[in-house]
MOPAC internal coordinates of N, CA, C and O (Angstrom, degrees):
PM7 1SCF
backbone

  N    0.0000 0     0.00 0     0.00 0    0    0    0
  C    1.4453 1     0.00 0     0.00 0    1    0    0
  C    1.5292 1   110.50 1     0.00 0    2    1    0
  O    1.2310 1   120.57 1   140.44 1    3    2    1
  N    1.3191 1   116.51 1   -39.56 1    3    2    1
  C    1.4469 1   120.83 1  -179.93 1    5    3    2
  C    1.5308 1   111.53 1   -62.47 1    6    5    3
  O    1.2310 1   119.91 1   141.22 1    7    6    5
  N    1.3453 1   117.77 1   -38.78 1    7    6    5
  C    1.4560 1   121.47 1   178.82 1    9    7    6
  C    1.5246 1   111.47 1   -61.93 1   10    9    7
  O    1.2310 1   119.81 1   141.95 1   11   10    9
  N    1.3122 1   117.97 1   -38.05 1   11   10    9
  C    1.4633 1   122.37 1   178.76 1   13   11   10
  C    1.5284 1   110.02 1   -60.15 1   14   13   11
  O    1.2310 1   120.37 1   135.55 1   15   14   13
  N    1.3312 1   116.90 1   -44.45 1   15   14   13
  C    1.4561 1   121.15 1  -179.94 1   17   15   14
  C    1.5314 1   110.37 1   -63.86 1   18   17   15
  O    1.2310 1   119.75 1   138.08 1   19   18   17
  N    1.3300 1   118.08 1   -41.92 1   19   18   17
  C    1.4640 1   121.74 1   177.09 1   21   19   18
  C    1.5171 1   110.66 1   -62.81 1   22   21   19
  O    1.2310 1   119.84 1   138.46 1   23   22   21
  N    1.3350 1   117.92 1   -41.54 1   23   22   21
  C    1.4638 1   121.65 1   178.10 1   25   23   22
  C    1.5222 1   111.02 1   -61.61 1   26   25   23
  O    1.2310 1   120.01 1   139.02 1   27   26   25
  N    1.3237 1   117.58 1   -40.98 1   27   26   25
  C    1.4607 1   121.35 1   178.32 1   29   27   26
  C    1.5252 1   110.85 1   -60.97 1   30   29   27
  O    1.2310 1   119.84 1   137.14 1   31   30   29
  N    1.3239 1   117.92 1   -42.86 1   31   30   29
  C    1.4673 1   121.45 1   178.73 1   33   31   30
  C    1.5181 1   111.26 1   -64.18 1   34   33   31
  O    1.2310 1   119.80 1   140.16 1   35   34   33
  N    1.3157 1   117.98 1   -39.84 1   35   34   33
  C    1.4607 1   121.12 1   178.06 1   37   35   34
  C    1.5206 1   110.78 1   -64.16 1   38   37   35
  O    1.2310 1   119.95 1   141.25 1   39   38   37
  N    1.3069 1   117.70 1   -38.75 1   39   38   37
  C    1.4598 1   121.66 1   179.19 1   41   39   38
  C    1.5158 1   110.92 1   -61.38 1   42   41   39
  O    1.2310 1   120.23 1   140.29 1   43   42   41
  N    1.3037 1   117.16 1   -39.71 1   43   42   41
  C    1.4627 1   121.31 1   179.98 1   45   43   42
  C    1.5222 1   110.02 1   -62.72 1   46   45   43
  O    1.2310 1   120.03 1   136.03 1   47   46   45
  N    1.3122 1   117.55 1   -43.97 1   47   46   45
  C    1.4581 1   121.62 1   179.48 1   49   47   46
  C    1.5235 1   109.98 1   -61.73 1   50   49   47
  O    1.2310 1   120.06 1   134.58 1   51   50   49
  N    1.3117 1   117.48 1   -45.42 1   51   50   49
  C    1.4619 1   121.08 1  -179.40 1   53   51   50
  C    1.5234 1   111.16 1   -62.18 1   54   53   51
  O    1.2310 1   119.62 1   139.05 1   55   54   53
  N    1.3059 1   118.33 1   -40.95 1   55   54   53
  C    1.4599 1   121.71 1  -179.78 1   57   55   54
  C    1.5190 1   110.44 1   -65.96 1   58   57   55
  O    1.2310 1   120.08 1   137.23 1   59   58   57
  N    1.3316 1   117.46 1   -42.77 1   59   58   57
  C    1.4580 1   120.15 1   178.58 1   61   59   58
  C    1.5258 1   110.63 1   -61.11 1   62   61   59
  O    1.2310 1   119.72 1   137.85 1   63   62   61
  N    1.3237 1   118.15 1   -42.15 1   63   62   61
  C    1.4527 1   121.39 1   178.06 1   65   63   62
  C    1.5135 1   111.47 1   -62.00 1   66   65   63
  O    1.2310 1   120.90 1   140.00 1   67   66   65
  N    1.3128 1   115.88 1   -40.00 1   67   66   65
  C    1.4580 1   120.47 1   178.28 1   69   67   66
  C    1.5193 1   110.91 1   -65.02 1   70   69   67
  O    1.2310 1   120.63 1   140.29 1   71   70   69
  N    1.3309 1   116.40 1   -39.71 1   71   70   69
  C    1.4690 1   120.11 1   179.89 1   73   71   70
  C    1.5218 1   110.71 1   -63.25 1   74   73   71
  O    1.2310 1   119.65 1   139.49 1   75   74   73
  N    1.3210 1   118.27 1   -40.51 1   75   74   73
  C    1.4620 1   120.82 1   177.28 1   77   75   74
  C    1.5201 1   110.97 1   -63.10 1   78   77   75
  O    1.2310 1   120.33 1   138.97 1   79   78   77
  N    1.3155 1   116.98 1   -41.03 1   79   78   77
  C    1.4616 1   121.23 1   178.92 1   81   79   78
  C    1.5210 1   111.43 1   -67.13 1   82   81   79
  O    1.2310 1   120.93 1   141.04 1   83   82   81
  N    1.3298 1   115.82 1   -38.96 1   83   82   81
  C    1.4647 1   119.53 1   176.82 1   85   83   82
  C    1.5210 1   110.81 1   -62.27 1   86   85   83
  O    1.2310 1   120.72 1   136.69 1   87   86   85
  N    1.3213 1   116.23 1   -43.31 1   87   86   85
  C    1.4662 1   119.89 1   178.59 1   89   87   86
  C    1.5281 1   110.29 1   -63.24 1   90   89   87
  O    1.2310 1   120.20 1   137.31 1   91   90   89
  N    1.3217 1   117.23 1   -42.69 1   91   90   89
  C    1.4596 1   120.97 1   178.21 1   93   91   90
  C    1.5253 1   110.21 1   -61.03 1   94   93   91
  O    1.2310 1   120.12 1   134.93 1   95   94   93
  N    1.3186 1   117.38 1   -45.07 1   95   94   93
  C    1.4648 1   120.93 1   178.12 1   97   95   94
  C    1.5101 1   112.05 1   -59.83 1   98   97   95
  O    1.2310 1   120.62 1   139.20 1   99   98   97
  N    1.3150 1   116.42 1   -40.80 1   99   98   97
  C    1.4626 1   121.01 1   178.57 1  101   99   98
  C    1.5289 1   110.24 1   -63.33 1  102  101   99
  O    1.2310 1   120.37 1   135.21 1  103  102  101
  N    1.3103 1   116.89 1   -44.79 1  103  102  101
  C    1.4640 1   121.21 1  -178.63 1  105  103  102
  C    1.5287 1   110.60 1   -66.01 1  106  105  103
  O    1.2310 1   120.36 1   135.09 1  107  106  105
  N    1.3276 1   116.92 1   -44.91 1  107  106  105
  C    1.4713 1   119.95 1  -179.44 1  109  107  106
  C    1.5243 1   112.48 1   -67.63 1  110  109  107
  O    1.2310 1   120.56 1   158.11 1  111  110  109
  N    1.3358 1   116.53 1   -21.89 1  111  110  109
  C    1.4630 1   118.66 1  -179.80 1  113  111  110
  C    1.5295 1   112.52 1   -80.81 1  114  113  111
  O    1.2310 1   120.24 1   166.93 1  115  114  113
  N    1.3228 1   117.14 1   -13.07 1  115  114  113
  C    1.4650 1   119.44 1   178.03 1  117  115  114
  C    1.5182 1   109.92 1   -68.66 1  118  117  115
  O    1.2310 1   121.16 1   -37.94 1  119  118  117
  N    1.3088 1   115.39 1   142.06 1  119  118  117
  C    1.4591 1   120.38 1   178.51 1  121  119  118
  C    1.5262 1   110.02 1   -56.10 1  122  121  119
  O    1.2310 1   120.56 1   -47.54 1  123  122  121
  N    1.3052 1   116.54 1   132.46 1  123  122  121
  C    1.4556 1   122.15 1   176.00 1  125  123  122
  C    1.5166 1   115.25 1    94.46 1  126  125  123
  O    1.2310 1   119.26 1   159.05 1  127  126  125
  N    1.3189 1   119.02 1   -20.95 1  127  126  125
  C    1.4666 1   120.73 1  -174.70 1  129  127  126
  C    1.5256 1   111.71 1   -61.85 1  130  129  127
  O    1.2310 1   120.31 1   130.28 1  131  130  129
  N    1.3048 1   117.02 1   -49.72 1  131  130  129
  C    1.4710 1   119.65 1  -178.09 1  133  131  130
  C    1.5275 1   110.43 1   -69.60 1  134  133  131
  O    1.2310 1   120.27 1   146.41 1  135  134  133
  N    1.3424 1   117.08 1   -33.59 1  135  134  133
  C    1.4615 1   119.85 1   176.63 1  137  135  134
  C    1.5315 1   110.76 1   -62.98 1  138  137  135
  O    1.2310 1   120.56 1   139.76 1  139  138  137
  N    1.3327 1   116.54 1   -40.24 1  139  138  137
  C    1.4683 1   120.33 1   178.69 1  141  139  138
  C    1.5273 1   109.87 1   -63.69 1  142  141  139
  O    1.2310 1   120.35 1   132.69 1  143  142  141
  N    1.3243 1   116.93 1   -47.31 1  143  142  141
  C    1.4656 1   120.32 1   178.74 1  145  143  142
  C    1.5227 1   111.18 1   -59.04 1  146  145  143
  O    1.2310 1   121.01 1   135.18 1  147  146  145
  N    1.3085 1   115.67 1   -44.82 1  147  146  145
  C    1.4571 1   120.71 1  -178.75 1  149  147  146
  C    1.5367 1   111.17 1   -62.46 1  150  149  147
  O    1.2310 1   120.66 1   139.39 1  151  150  149
  N    1.3239 1   116.33 1   -40.61 1  151  150  149
  C    1.4698 1   120.40 1  -179.73 1  153  151  150
  C    1.5272 1   112.08 1   -66.88 1  154  153  151
  O    1.2310 1   120.35 1   154.74 1  155  154  153
  N    1.3244 1   116.93 1   -25.26 1  155  154  153
  C    1.4669 1   120.86 1  -178.93 1  157  155  154
  C    1.5278 1   113.27 1   -93.07 1  158  157  155
  O    1.2310 1   119.90 1   176.23 1  159  158  157
  N    1.3260 1   117.79 1    -3.77 1  159  158  157
  C    1.4661 1   118.25 1  -174.82 1  161  159  158
  C    1.5218 1   113.11 1   -69.12 1  162  161  159
  O    1.2310 1   119.32 1   152.25 1  163  162  161
  N    1.3075 1   118.90 1   -27.75 1  163  162  161
  C    1.4702 1   120.96 1  -179.77 1  165  163  162
  C    1.5218 1   112.65 1   -81.56 1  166  165  163
  O    1.2310 1   121.33 1   136.50 1  167  166  165
  N    1.3645 1   115.05 1   -43.50 1  167  166  165
  C    1.4642 1   119.49 1  -177.98 1  169  167  166
  C    1.5192 1   109.66 1  -164.07 1  170  169  167
  O    1.2310 1   120.14 1   -21.35 1  171  170  169
  N    1.3383 1   117.33 1   158.65 1  171  170  169
  C    1.4607 1   120.56 1   175.18 1  173  171  170
  C    1.5336 1   110.07 1   -64.21 1  174  173  171
  O    1.2310 1   120.89 1   -27.27 1  175  174  173
  N    1.3286 1   115.91 1   152.73 1  175  174  173
  C    1.4647 1   120.13 1  -179.55 1  177  175  174
  C    1.5180 1   110.03 1  -140.24 1  178  177  175
  O    1.2310 1   121.49 1   -31.22 1  179  178  177
  N    1.3477 1   114.75 1   148.78 1  179  178  177
  C    1.4566 1   118.85 1   175.15 1  181  179  178
  C    1.5274 1   108.56 1   -79.98 1  182  181  179
  O    1.2310 1   121.46 1   -17.56 1  183  182  181
  N    1.3171 1   114.82 1   162.44 1  183  182  181
  C    1.4644 1   122.68 1  -174.25 1  185  183  182
  C    1.5302 1   111.82 1   -50.68 1  186  185  183
  O    1.2310 1   120.20 1   127.08 1  187  186  185
  N    1.3334 1   117.22 1   -52.92 1  187  186  185
  C    1.4679 1   120.20 1  -174.96 1  189  187  186
  C    1.5283 1   112.18 1   -65.08 1  190  189  187
  O    1.2310 1   120.59 1   142.74 1  191  190  189
  N    1.3136 1   116.48 1   -37.26 1  191  190  189
  C    1.4715 1   121.33 1   177.82 1  193  191  190
  C    1.5336 1   110.36 1   -64.04 1  194  193  191
  O    1.2310 1   121.01 1   134.30 1  195  194  193
  N    1.3032 1   115.68 1   -45.70 1  195  194  193
  C    1.4642 1   121.89 1  -179.93 1  197  195  194
  C    1.5301 1   110.98 1   -66.10 1  198  197  195
  O    1.2310 1   120.79 1   135.65 1  199  198  197
  N    1.3133 1   116.09 1   -44.35 1  199  198  197
  C    1.4690 1   121.35 1   179.90 1  201  199  198
  C    1.5288 1   111.01 1   -61.51 1  202  201  199
  O    1.2310 1   120.26 1   134.88 1  203  202  201
  N    1.3432 1   117.10 1   -45.12 1  203  202  201
  C    1.4666 1   121.13 1  -179.50 1  205  203  202
  C    1.5297 1   111.31 1   -66.11 1  206  205  203
  O    1.2310 1   120.33 1   139.69 1  207  206  205
  N    1.3196 1   116.98 1   -40.31 1  207  206  205
  C    1.4628 1   121.47 1  -179.33 1  209  207  206
  C    1.5306 1   112.23 1   -63.20 1  210  209  207
  O    1.2310 1   120.76 1   139.16 1  211  210  209
  N    1.3325 1   116.15 1   -40.84 1  211  210  209
  C    1.4578 1   119.98 1  -174.53 1  213  211  210
  C    1.5203 1   113.57 1   -86.08 1  214  213  211
  O    1.2310 1   120.07 1   146.75 1  215  214  213
  N    1.3198 1   117.46 1   -33.25 1  215  214  213
  C    1.4579 1   120.48 1   179.52 1  217  215  214
  C    1.5231 1   114.39 1    62.14 1  218  217  215
  O    1.2310 1   120.42 1  -150.53 1  219  218  217
  N    1.3151 1   116.80 1    29.47 1  219  218  217
  C    1.4654 1   121.08 1   178.89 1  221  219  218
  C    1.5244 1   109.68 1   -81.35 1  222  221  219
  O    1.2310 1   120.13 1   -24.66 1  223  222  221
  N    1.3409 1   117.36 1   155.34 1  223  222  221
  C    1.4688 1   118.95 1   172.25 1  225  223  222
  C    1.5312 1   109.13 1   -56.04 1  226  225  223
  O    1.2310 1   120.38 1   -35.29 1  227  226  225
  N    1.3173 1   116.87 1   144.71 1  227  226  225
  C    1.4606 1   122.40 1  -174.86 1  229  227  226
  C    1.5275 1   113.04 1   -53.28 1  230  229  227
  O    1.2310 1   120.21 1   133.40 1  231  230  229
  N    1.3218 1   117.20 1   -46.60 1  231  230  229
  C    1.4715 1   119.45 1  -177.94 1  233  231  230
  C    1.5257 1   111.67 1   -66.37 1  234  233  231
  O    1.2310 1   120.15 1   142.79 1  235  234  233
  N    1.3222 1   117.33 1   -37.21 1  235  234  233
  C    1.4706 1   122.17 1   178.21 1  237  235  234
  C    1.5225 1   110.00 1   -65.16 1  238  237  235
  O    1.2310 1   121.11 1   134.69 1  239  238  237
  N    1.3243 1   115.49 1   -45.31 1  239  238  237
  C    1.4605 1   121.49 1  -179.17 1  241  239  238
  C    1.5339 1   110.95 1   -62.85 1  242  241  239
  O    1.2310 1   120.57 1   131.54 1  243  242  241
  N    1.3160 1   116.52 1   -48.46 1  243  242  241
  C    1.4657 1   120.65 1  -178.11 1  245  243  242
  C    1.5230 1   111.78 1   -65.73 1  246  245  243
  O    1.2310 1   120.28 1   140.69 1  247  246  245
  N    1.3286 1   117.07 1   -39.31 1  247  246  245
  C    1.4659 1   120.00 1   177.28 1  249  247  246
  C    1.5225 1   110.86 1   -63.65 1  250  249  247
  O    1.2310 1   120.75 1   137.07 1  251  250  249
  N    1.3317 1   116.17 1   -42.93 1  251  250  249
  C    1.4649 1   120.48 1   179.23 1  253  251  250
  C    1.5193 1   111.86 1   -60.19 1  254  253  251
  O    1.2310 1   120.66 1   132.66 1  255  254  253
  N    1.3367 1   116.34 1   -47.34 1  255  254  253
  C    1.4616 1   120.20 1   178.56 1  257  255  254
  C    1.5274 1   110.89 1   -60.75 1  258  257  255
  O    1.2310 1   120.51 1   133.72 1  259  258  257
  N    1.3132 1   116.63 1   -46.28 1  259  258  257
  C    1.4664 1   121.30 1  -177.94 1  261  259  258
  C    1.5343 1   110.77 1   -62.06 1  262  261  259
  O    1.2310 1   120.51 1   132.48 1  263  262  261
  N    1.3336 1   116.62 1   -47.52 1  263  262  261
  C    1.4702 1   119.70 1  -179.06 1  265  263  262
  C    1.5238 1   112.22 1   -65.03 1  266  265  263
  O    1.2310 1   120.30 1   135.76 1  267  266  265
  N    1.3197 1   117.03 1   -44.24 1  267  266  265
  C    1.4613 1   120.56 1  -178.56 1  269  267  266
  C    1.5262 1   111.37 1   -66.56 1  270  269  267
  O    1.2310 1   120.61 1   150.00 1  271  270  269
  N    1.3177 1   116.45 1   -30.00 1  271  270  269
  C    1.4674 1   120.63 1  -178.80 1  273  271  270
  C    1.5275 1   112.23 1   -88.38 1  274  273  271
  O    1.2310 1   120.43 1   126.48 1  275  274  273
  N    1.2986 1   116.78 1   -53.52 1  275  274  273
  C    1.4719 1   120.31 1  -171.13 1  277  275  274
  C    1.5223 1   113.66 1   -86.06 1  278  277  275
  O    1.2310 1   119.72 1   144.90 1  279  278  277
  N    1.3091 1   118.14 1   -35.10 1  279  278  277
  C    1.4670 1   120.72 1  -174.77 1  281  279  278
  C    1.5198 1   113.12 1   -97.40 1  282  281  279
  O    1.2310 1   120.00 1   140.91 1  283  282  281
  N    1.3256 1   117.60 1   -39.09 1  283  282  281
  C    1.4654 1   119.85 1  -177.82 1  285  283  282
  C    1.5304 1   112.60 1  -100.81 1  286  285  283
  O    1.2310 1   120.02 1   161.55 1  287  286  285
  N    1.3216 1   117.56 1   -18.45 1  287  286  285
  C    1.4672 1   122.99 1  -179.97 1  289  287  286
  C    1.5317 1   111.70 1    58.08 1  290  289  287
  O    1.2310 1   121.18 1  -139.40 1  291  290  289
  N    1.3235 1   115.35 1    40.60 1  291  290  289
  C    1.4583 1   121.65 1  -178.77 1  293  291  290
  C    1.5240 1   110.87 1   -97.00 1  294  293  291
  O    1.2310 1   120.43 1   152.47 1  295  294  293
  N    1.3251 1   116.77 1   -27.53 1  295  294  293
  C    1.4590 1   120.94 1   174.70 1  297  295  294
  C    1.5225 1   107.74 1  -125.47 1  298  297  295
  O    1.2310 1   121.27 1   -17.63 1  299  298  297
  N    1.3323 1   115.17 1   162.37 1  299  298  297
  C    1.4573 1   120.25 1   176.32 1  301  299  298
  C    1.5167 1   109.00 1  -140.98 1  302  301  299
  O    1.2310 1   121.63 1   -19.77 1  303  302  301
  N    1.3174 1   114.49 1   160.23 1  303  302  301
  C    1.4674 1   121.54 1   174.11 1  305  303  302
  C    1.5160 1   107.79 1   -95.65 1  306  305  303
  O    1.2310 1   121.16 1   -39.89 1  307  306  305
  N    1.3220 1   115.38 1   140.11 1  307  306  305
  C    1.4561 1   118.84 1   172.81 1  309  307  306
  C    1.5250 1   108.11 1  -136.96 1  310  309  307
  O    1.2310 1   120.79 1   -24.96 1  311  310  309
  N    1.3123 1   116.10 1   155.04 1  311  310  309
  C    1.4617 1   121.24 1  -179.65 1  313  311  310
  C    1.5119 1   110.08 1   -79.28 1  314  313  311
  O    1.2310 1   121.35 1   -35.85 1  315  314  313
  N    1.3350 1   115.01 1   144.15 1  315  314  313
  C    1.4528 1   121.20 1   178.20 1  317  315  314
  C    1.5290 1   107.86 1  -151.81 1  318  317  315
  O    1.2310 1   120.53 1   -28.15 1  319  318  317
  N    1.3123 1   116.59 1   151.85 1  319  318  317
  C    1.4570 1   121.14 1   176.13 1  321  319  318
  C    1.5193 1   108.00 1  -102.83 1  322  321  319
  O    1.2310 1   121.00 1   -56.55 1  323  322  321
  N    1.3444 1   115.70 1   123.45 1  323  322  321
  C    1.4624 1   121.63 1   177.13 1  325  323  322
  C    1.5203 1   106.47 1  -118.19 1  326  325  323
  O    1.2310 1   120.90 1   -63.23 1  327  326  325
  N    1.3377 1   115.89 1   116.77 1  327  326  325
  C    1.4619 1   118.83 1  -172.40 1  329  327  326
  C    1.5138 1   107.78 1    66.63 1  330  329  327
  O    1.2310 1   120.28 1    58.25 1  331  330  329
  N    1.3439 1   117.06 1  -121.75 1  331  330  329
  C    1.4670 1   119.72 1   176.67 1  333  331  330
  C    1.5195 1   111.73 1  -109.66 1  334  333  331
  O    1.2310 1   119.72 1  -168.04 1  335  334  333
  N    1.3042 1   118.15 1    11.96 1  335  334  333
  C    1.4673 1   117.80 1  -176.65 1  337  335  334
  C    1.5250 1   111.57 1  -116.38 1  338  337  335
  O    1.2310 1   122.50 1   -33.14 1  339  338  337
  N    1.3289 1   112.82 1   146.86 1  339  338  337
  C    1.4642 1   120.21 1   174.76 1  341  339  338
  C    1.5194 1   108.11 1   -82.16 1  342  341  339
  O    1.2310 1   120.55 1   -44.55 1  343  342  341
  N    1.3044 1   116.55 1   135.45 1  343  342  341
  C    1.4593 1   121.38 1   177.53 1  345  343  342
  C    1.5221 1   108.86 1  -145.72 1  346  345  343
  O    1.2310 1   120.95 1     1.44 1  347  346  345
  N    1.2841 1   115.79 1  -178.56 1  347  346  345
  C    1.4653 1   121.47 1   179.13 1  349  347  346
  C    1.5186 1   108.89 1  -114.07 1  350  349  347
  O    1.2310 1   121.40 1   -35.41 1  351  350  349
  N    1.3110 1   114.92 1   144.59 1  351  350  349
  C    1.4575 1   120.43 1   173.73 1  353  351  350
  C    1.5182 1   108.47 1  -123.01 1  354  353  351
  O    1.2310 1   121.02 1   -22.77 1  355  354  353
  N    1.3170 1   115.66 1   157.23 1  355  354  353
  C    1.4569 1   121.47 1   178.09 1  357  355  354
  C    1.5185 1   108.24 1  -101.86 1  358  357  355
  O    1.2310 1   121.51 1   -47.47 1  359  358  357
  N    1.3234 1   114.71 1   132.53 1  359  358  357
  C    1.4629 1   122.61 1  -175.19 1  361  359  358
  C    1.5221 1   108.68 1  -124.83 1  362  361  359
  O    1.2310 1   120.95 1   -44.08 1  363  362  361
  N    1.3137 1   115.78 1   135.92 1  363  362  361
  C    1.4580 1   121.41 1   176.15 1  365  363  362
  C    1.5248 1   109.22 1   -76.83 1  366  365  363
  O    1.2310 1   120.35 1   -54.47 1  367  366  365
  N    1.3201 1   116.94 1   125.53 1  367  366  365
  C    1.4643 1   122.16 1   176.60 1  369  367  366
  C    1.5372 1   108.83 1   -73.56 1  370  369  367
  O    1.2310 1   119.50 1   -17.86 1  371  370  369
  N    1.3370 1   118.56 1   162.14 1  371  370  369
  C    1.4696 1   120.40 1   178.39 1  373  371  370
  C    1.5308 1   113.30 1   -54.01 1  374  373  371
  O    1.2310 1   119.72 1   140.76 1  375  374  373
  N    1.3265 1   118.13 1   -39.24 1  375  374  373
  C    1.4595 1   119.89 1   178.85 1  377  375  374
  C    1.5362 1   109.97 1   -65.81 1  378  377  375
  O    1.2310 1   120.22 1   146.55 1  379  378  377
  N    1.3145 1   117.18 1   -33.45 1  379  378  377
  C    1.4663 1   120.84 1   176.57 1  381  379  378
  C    1.5215 1   111.62 1   -66.21 1  382  381  379
  O    1.2310 1   120.73 1   140.58 1  383  382  381
  N    1.3292 1   116.21 1   -39.42 1  383  382  381
  C    1.4721 1   120.36 1   176.69 1  385  383  382
  C    1.5249 1   110.24 1   -62.39 1  386  385  383
  O    1.2310 1   120.68 1   139.67 1  387  386  385
  N    1.3268 1   116.30 1   -40.33 1  387  386  385
  C    1.4664 1   120.59 1   179.15 1  389  387  386
  C    1.5303 1   110.46 1   -66.95 1  390  389  387
  O    1.2310 1   120.07 1   139.70 1  391  390  389
  N    1.3167 1   117.47 1   -40.30 1  391  390  389
  C    1.4707 1   120.47 1   178.10 1  393  391  390
  C    1.5211 1   110.46 1   -62.54 1  394  393  391
  O    1.2310 1   119.96 1   136.74 1  395  394  393
  N    1.3220 1   117.68 1   -43.26 1  395  394  393
  C    1.4754 1   120.75 1   177.62 1  397  395  394
  C    1.5213 1   110.37 1   -63.57 1  398  397  395
  O    1.2310 1   120.17 1   140.40 1  399  398  397
  N    1.3302 1   117.28 1   -39.60 1  399  398  397
  C    1.4727 1   120.11 1   178.01 1  401  399  398
  C    1.5249 1   110.20 1   -60.47 1  402  401  399
  O    1.2310 1   120.19 1   135.90 1  403  402  401
  N    1.3218 1   117.24 1   -44.10 1  403  402  401
  C    1.4617 1   121.79 1   179.52 1  405  403  402
  C    1.5257 1   110.31 1   -65.26 1  406  405  403
  O    1.2310 1   119.87 1   136.51 1  407  406  405
  N    1.3217 1   117.85 1   -43.49 1  407  406  405
  C    1.4657 1   121.45 1   179.08 1  409  407  406
  C    1.5225 1   110.50 1   -61.54 1  410  409  407
  O    1.2310 1   120.42 1   134.83 1  411  410  409
  N    1.3369 1   116.80 1   -45.17 1  411  410  409
  C    1.4739 1   120.27 1   178.89 1  413  411  410
  C    1.5252 1   111.22 1   -62.65 1  414  413  411
  O    1.2310 1   120.63 1   138.17 1  415  414  413
  N    1.3227 1   116.41 1   -41.83 1  415  414  413
  C    1.4563 1   121.03 1   178.31 1  417  415  414
  C    1.5296 1   110.67 1   -62.63 1  418  417  415
  O    1.2310 1   120.91 1   136.32 1  419  418  417
  N    1.3115 1   115.86 1   -43.68 1  419  418  417
  C    1.4637 1   121.14 1   178.45 1  421  419  418
  C    1.5294 1   110.47 1   -61.95 1  422  421  419
  O    1.2310 1   120.27 1   133.98 1  423  422  421
  N    1.3287 1   117.09 1   -46.02 1  423  422  421
  C    1.4670 1   121.02 1  -179.64 1  425  423  422
  C    1.5343 1   110.81 1   -60.08 1  426  425  423
  O    1.2310 1   120.38 1   138.10 1  427  426  425
  N    1.3290 1   116.88 1   -41.90 1  427  426  425
  C    1.4747 1   119.63 1   178.06 1  429  427  426
  C    1.5251 1   110.78 1   -64.12 1  430  429  427
  O    1.2310 1   120.68 1   136.58 1  431  430  429
  N    1.3223 1   116.30 1   -43.42 1  431  430  429
  C    1.4684 1   121.00 1  -176.47 1  433  431  430
  C    1.5223 1   111.35 1   -65.83 1  434  433  431
  O    1.2310 1   119.48 1   136.04 1  435  434  433
  N    1.3156 1   118.60 1   -43.96 1  435  434  433
  C    1.4659 1   119.50 1  -176.71 1  437  435  434
  C    1.5181 1   112.51 1   -78.58 1  438  437  435
  O    1.2310 1   119.93 1   167.33 1  439  438  437
  N    1.3274 1   117.75 1   -12.67 1  439  438  437
  C    1.4566 1   119.07 1   176.87 1  441  439  438
  C    1.5347 1   111.46 1   -82.33 1  442  441  439
  O    1.2310 1   120.53 1   168.89 1  443  442  441
  N    1.3280 1   116.60 1   -11.11 1  443  442  441
  C    1.4646 1   121.26 1   177.54 1  445  443  442
  C    1.5274 1   109.96 1   -80.53 1  446  445  443
  O    1.2310 1   120.20 1   -26.62 1  447  446  445
  N    1.3349 1   117.23 1   153.38 1  447  446  445
  C    1.4633 1   119.21 1   172.32 1  449  447  446
  C    1.5306 1   109.44 1   -60.72 1  450  449  447
  O    1.2310 1   120.18 1   -26.31 1  451  450  449
  N    1.3349 1   117.26 1   153.69 1  451  450  449
  C    1.4735 1   122.90 1  -175.90 1  453  451  450
  C    1.5375 1   113.54 1   -50.02 1  454  453  451
  O    1.2310 1   118.70 1   132.75 1  455  454  453
  N    1.3459 1   120.08 1   -47.25 1  455  454  453
  C    1.4816 1   118.42 1  -179.19 1  457  455  454
  C    1.5283 1   112.53 1   -60.08 1  458  457  455
  O    1.2310 1   119.87 1   142.65 1  459  458  457
  N    1.3398 1   117.86 1   -37.35 1  459  458  457
  C    1.4639 1   120.43 1   179.52 1  461  459  458
  C    1.5240 1   111.07 1   -72.52 1  462  461  459
  O    1.2310 1   119.72 1   148.40 1  463  462  461
  N    1.3365 1   118.13 1   -31.60 1  463  462  461
  C    1.4629 1   121.32 1   175.91 1  465  463  462
  C    1.5242 1   109.56 1   -61.27 1  466  465  463
  O    1.2310 1   120.68 1   136.36 1  467  466  465
  N    1.3471 1   116.30 1   -43.64 1  467  466  465
  C    1.4604 1   120.57 1   179.99 1  469  467  466
  C    1.5277 1   110.62 1   -64.14 1  470  469  467
  O    1.2310 1   120.27 1   138.60 1  471  470  469
  N    1.3308 1   117.08 1   -41.40 1  471  470  469
  C    1.4586 1   121.09 1   178.17 1  473  471  470
  C    1.5256 1   110.56 1   -62.31 1  474  473  471
  O    1.2310 1   120.43 1   137.27 1  475  474  473
  N    1.3123 1   116.79 1   -42.73 1  475  474  473
  C    1.4522 1   121.66 1   179.21 1  477  475  474
  C    1.5225 1   110.17 1   -59.89 1  478  477  475
  O    1.2310 1   119.86 1   136.92 1  479  478  477
  N    1.3158 1   117.87 1   -43.08 1  479  478  477
  C    1.4613 1   121.80 1   179.43 1  481  479  478
  C    1.5276 1   111.54 1   -65.09 1  482  481  479
  O    1.2310 1   119.85 1   140.83 1  483  482  481
  N    1.3243 1   117.88 1   -39.17 1  483  482  481
  C    1.4645 1   121.29 1   178.89 1  485  483  482
  C    1.5210 1   110.15 1   -65.70 1  486  485  483
  O    1.2310 1   120.15 1   136.80 1  487  486  485
  N    1.3368 1   117.32 1   -43.20 1  487  486  485
  C    1.4565 1   120.62 1   179.74 1  489  487  486
  C    1.5165 1   111.17 1   -62.70 1  490  489  487
  O    1.2310 1   119.92 1   140.85 1  491  490  489
  N    1.3278 1   117.76 1   -39.15 1  491  490  489
  C    1.4611 1   120.94 1  -179.64 1  493  491  490
  C    1.5119 1   111.82 1   -66.77 1  494  493  491
  O    1.2310 1   120.05 1   143.05 1  495  494  493
  N    1.3237 1   117.51 1   -36.95 1  495  494  493
  C    1.4616 1   119.49 1  -179.44 1  497  495  494
  C    1.5146 1   112.19 1   -73.57 1  498  497  495
  O    1.2310 1   119.80 1   154.21 1  499  498  497
  N    1.3360 1   117.99 1   -25.79 1  499  498  497
  C    1.4696 1   120.39 1   178.59 1  501  499  498
  C    1.5257 1   111.44 1   -72.29 1  502  501  499
  O    1.2310 1   120.18 1   142.37 1  503  502  501
  N    1.3474 1   117.26 1   -37.63 1  503  502  501
  C    1.4543 1   120.45 1  -172.81 1  505  503  502
  C    1.4428 1   111.74 1   -88.28 1  506  505  503
  O    1.2310 1   120.10 1   180.00 1  507  506  505

């Protein structure tokens, strides 16, 4: 009987983890989300710099920033002084850097012909 109760608790943890991943997938699937992450991978940027670089529609851009910051916690705002004024910049969190690394790795892998993709997977499992 005790094992059943432990199994039930483990199931709850697994479901919660899946829900977080589902939410992340939903957020990353929104137009502009991956572009925002990619633009922040080199260095933090202020709102106007990021907006001009991406050229996304205003509502798409603002939704992407809000979701990545408030719902996924992949980026954050931090204070910075530009010229003589205080402003906010967007910074990629460590988990955001890891997500971009995975996305870049995936893009490289799927751009290879199928036989090379299989070889790449075999090499990764050996090391």
